[in-house]
C-alpha positions, 0 to 999 in steps of 0.5 A, a space after each residue: 500500500 503506497 502512502 503520499 505526503 508532503 515531502 519533509 526535511 528528513 526525505 531529502 536525502 532520499 529525494 536527491 539521491 532518486 532525482 542523481 538516478 533519474 536524471 543521470 546528475 554526477 553523484 555527489 551529496 546533497 547540500 544542506 542548505 538545499 533544503 525547503 524554506 518557508 516560501 520558496 514556492 515548491 511544494 513537493 510530494 512523494 510516494 513511499 513503500 510499506 516499508 517507509 521507502 520514498 519511492 516515488 516524488 515529484 514538485 508543483 511550482 508554484 507559477 502563474 502564466 498569462 491568457 488572455 492578458 492576464 494571469 492564470 494560477 499556473 503549477 510547474 510540474 517538475 522533478 517527477 522521478 521513481 525508483 527503478 524497481 517502482 515504475 510501472 506499479 502505480 507509485 508515478 501515478 499516485 504521486 502526481 495523484 496527490 501533487 496535481 489535488 494538492 495544487 488544486 488545492 492551492 488555488 491553481 487553475 491550470 498546468 504545466 510539464 516539460 515531458 520525458 514521456 507522453 505515453 506517461 502524461 497522457 494516461 494522467 490529462 495531460 496532452 503535447 500543446 508545443 515547444 521550446 526550441 532552441 535554436 543556433 544561429 551563425 553569428 554572420 547572417 544576424 542582422 546588422 542594421 543600428 537604428 538612430 531612434 535607441 540607444 543601447 546600453 548595458 544594464 545590471 540588476 537593478 534595471 529589473 524592472 524595465 526588463 520585467 515591464 518589456 516582457 509582461 508586455 510580449 507576455 500580456 500578446 500572446 497566451 502560455 508564458 509565465 509572470 516570472 514573480 514570487 518564489 522562482 523568481 527571485 529579485 536580482 540584488 544591487 547590481 547582480 543579473 539573476 541565473 547566470 546572465 553575464 549580461 543583459 542589454 537594454 534598448 531605449 527609444 528617445 525618451 529614455 523608455 526601455 523598449 526591448 533587451 536582451 540577456 546574454 551569456 557568453 561561453 567559453 573559448 573564441 574558436 570555431 565552437 564558441 557559442 553566445 546563448 541569449 536567454 531571452 532576445 525581447 523587443 516592443 517595436 522593430 527598431 528596438 529588435 533591430 538595435 539589439 540584433 545589431 548589438 550580437 552580432 558584433 560577437 562573430 569575430 570570436 564568437 560564430 554562432 548564436 543559440 536564440 529561445 524562440 517563441 512559438 509566434 513571430 515577435 519583432 526579433 524573429 521577422 528579423 532573423 533568417 530564420 531558414 539559416 538556423 537549425 535545431 538546437 533542443 526541442 522540449 515538448 511541453 504538456 498542458 491540463 487544467 485542473 480547477 475549469 471553472 477557475 481557469 475560465 474565469 480568470 482567464 482573459 478571452 477575445 472581446 468580440 467573441 460572445 455566444 454559449 456551448 454545451 459538452 460534456 468533459 471527460 476528466 477520469 482523475 478529477 472529477 470536479 472538472 467531469 461533468 455537464 457543462 455551459 461555456 458563456 463568453 461575453 465581452 472578455 469574459 468567462 463562466 462556467 456553469 454546470 449544464 442542466 442537461 448531459 450534453 452528447 458532445 464528449 470532450 476530453 481533458 485531453 482536447 479540452 487542452 488542446 482547444 485550450 492552447 490553440 494547438 489544435 481545433 476541433 475536427 482534429 480531435 474528432 481524427 485523434 479520438 479526442 471529442 466525439 457526439 454529433 458535430 454541429 457545435 464544432 463551430 462553436 468550440 472551436 471559436 469560443 474556447 478556442 479562440 484566445 490562439 497560439 500558446 507556449 512557453 519561456 521558460 524550461 522548468 
């Protein structure tokens, strides 16, 4: 009989070893200073066997995601690991069920994770809805136009409010990006830059407002293998994008390759890059799942021109509060989900819900995949209402 519960200080060495084996980390002891701290934004869960041994673990990160211009409380699921001898016996499902219920209880409305097995997480109601792409570009092909309307300067940790303001404006215009607020994203102290960055370049307009930024990591060496990593290059204007890219291209004499993280949509920077020259460095598949469909619909922003009502039956065996008949109503940029008085004939799986919610698929595709059944008469309404939010993505790995 498995017992699932939150992990405490006494469980951390066993959790460390489980992670080390699962993810192939170097063989070293846990630093005692890496234990949980009140308010650290991480809720750690474990499954224990009859002898009290930790056989599975997972972490619920207290995130927020931008959906329709509003922040929605979210869970970032990370660090899922199962003891080799316990795999295939329900330990992973047990700890993940406890985590998802716990995340819902604390107020998270949606969940996201990066998967090592789509089959495992699909069995828990998640669905693959996009990828985080990192691409290599020859520095020699990065555009070099320096506009007169933009001033560049080196930033420090003290500039992070301006950096976050740019990030927020980009994130608010799309769907899925993390808020980069709270314990998982601590404020820089003084001039120090966060996250091992070597630099941040700021782009200012003629009024001195920061309208773009690029964070970068110089890397090692200056030979043919040297790479400058650019975690973020975000801009609010075409001129800011041009200026930042021109600045980054200046590394080409000592680092012939640049590594960019790209949003899933064409933004001001990607619109200027010669993407035909890009080659994939790494692609990570992310998956989505609703935790509280009522709270998620109410919290998210919806396109103001969309209005109407559609009824459906949501099939979510793992989270019964999501399961059953629903009526979705959108009106003037707000959404509401209420119990339908009768059982609708349109049946949408929880995985299909995620694909519509994130803009990753339409009803015709869900029917082909077996994730939507019943009469097709409401498909156009479902596409327009639940699937009307546009493309989604993540720019952070966790």
